[in-house]
N, C-alpha and C positions, 0 to 999 in steps of 0.2 A: 720644613725641618731640615737641618743640615746633617751631614754624615756623623758628626760627633754626637749630636742629640739622638739620632737614631741608634747609634751604638750604645749610648747610655741606657736607652729603653731596653735594648736587646740584652745588655749585661744585667739589668735588673731582673729580667726573666730568668737568666742563667742563675742568678743568686736564688731566686724563688724556687727553682727546681733542684737546688743543692749541688749544682755543678761548678760553682765558682772556685773550688779548689783545683780545678783542672787548668785554669788560666786566668790571668788578671785582665782588668780593663785596658791596661797598657798593651797587652798582647793583642787585643781586638783593634786598638788604634793603629798598631803596627801593620796590620793586614793590608796588603795591596790587592784588592779584589780583581784588579785587571792584570795582575802579574801573569805573564804567559809562558814563563820558562819552566813551569811545573806541569806535569802531565795532567790532563783533565780526565776524571773518572766518572763514568756512569755505571752505577752498581745496581743491578736488578736481582730480586730474589724470587725464585719460582717455588716449586714444591720443596720446601726445606724447613728445617727447624731453626734457622738462623745461627746454627752452631759455628759456622766459619766466621761470621761477623763477630760473634762473641770471642772466638779465638783471636781475632785481629785486635779487639779492644784489650785483650789481656797480654799482648806482647810485652816482653820485659826489657829487651835491649834498647828499644826506642819507645818512649811513652806515646800512647795512641794520639794524644792531643798534638804532640810534635809532628807525628806522621801526617795528620790531616791538615795542620796549619802550615807546615814547612815544606813537605815533600810532594804533596799532591793537591790538586784543586778538585774537590768532590762536587760534581755537578748535582748528583742525586745518589742517595743511599736511603733505603726505606726505614732503617732504624735510627738514623741521625738527622734526617731531613724533617722539616716541619710541615712540608706540603702533603696534601692528600687529594684524592679524587681528581677532578678536572684540572686542578692546579698542577698535578704531576704530569698529566697528559700535555698541558701547555709547555711545561718546562722541557720534557723529553722531545717534543716536536721542535721546540726552539733549538735545543742542542743538536738535533738531527740535521737541521738546516744550517745553522750558523757555525757549528763546529765540525763540519764535514772533514773527515780524515784527521781530526785533531782531538779525538778523545779515545780512551780505552774503554771498551765495554767489558765489565766484569759481571759474570752471571754466577749466582749462587743458587743451588737447587736444580732439580730436574725440570723439564719442560713438558707439561701435559699436551698431548696431541690428539688422542682419540676423544677425550672429554676436555676440550680446551676451556670450557667454562669452569673447570675445577680450579683454575688459577687465573684470576683477573687482575689487571692493573688499570685503574680508571675505567672500569667496565669494558675493557678490551682484553681479549685473551692474551695471556702472557707470551705464547708462541709468536703472535703477531708482533709484539714489541721486540722480542729477541731477533726475529728476522729483520725487522726494519732497522733497529739500532745497530745491528752487526754490519749491515750494508755500508753505512757511512762511518763506521769506526776505523780507527787506525789499526787496531788489532783487538783480539778477544782473549779473555782469560776465563776459563771455567774453574771456579773455586769450589773445592770439596768433592767428595766422592760422587754425589748426585749429579752435579753439573759436569764433572769430568767423565764419569763412566755410567751414570744412570742410577747407581745406588739402590737403596731399598725400594724406591718408587718405581724402579724398572724391573722388579721381580715378577716372576710368572704369577698370574692371578690378579695382579693389580690392574684395574680396568681403565686407568687414566691414559694409558699409552705414553707414559712419561719417558722422555728421551734425554740423553746428555747433549750438551751444546755442540759437540763435534758432529753428531748426526743431524742436528737441526740445520746448521750452516751448510753441511754437505748436501743435504736434500734440497735446500733452497738455491744451490749453485753459487754460494757466496765463497769467494776465495780470499780469506783474510788470515794473517798469521794467528795461530791459536796456541795458547799455553794452557795445559791442564795442570792444575795445582790442587793437591788435596791435603787438608790439614789433619 
């Protein structure tokens, strides 16, 4: 199967799920999947409600589809990626090795540490993914109150021991540029 045939099948899926109004088949053909002048994003979600991702999809100045097709190369985002389970682990491990210092790690949601099994990604505690992926990232972005400051999940009495991204990378001795952005 060549690229065009694969994209036709992919576009038929897009039509089936009702997303064809976002972009045309010609938009898909125009994609250069090996384009390297766009920043690579690895977006992980911890203990959160996905509110920041929803805010991103509702931006008004730049349509979301333009953002993800023209301005960034999203390696993984749990809400828009079709991968799950071990496929996610394989993709993240590949990005960790092949894109060393060439991706931005975006973390949404706080990171459980006392009860790490409270948040798993491909059966691996989320805190382990954050520590691993931040080591090889170009920089890190904490998106939302939970990832930036701990949020509700860091309140007294919450037993998960959820922490913001800043504390996780500091405790792990990771020295990467960090931006905290809350929506």
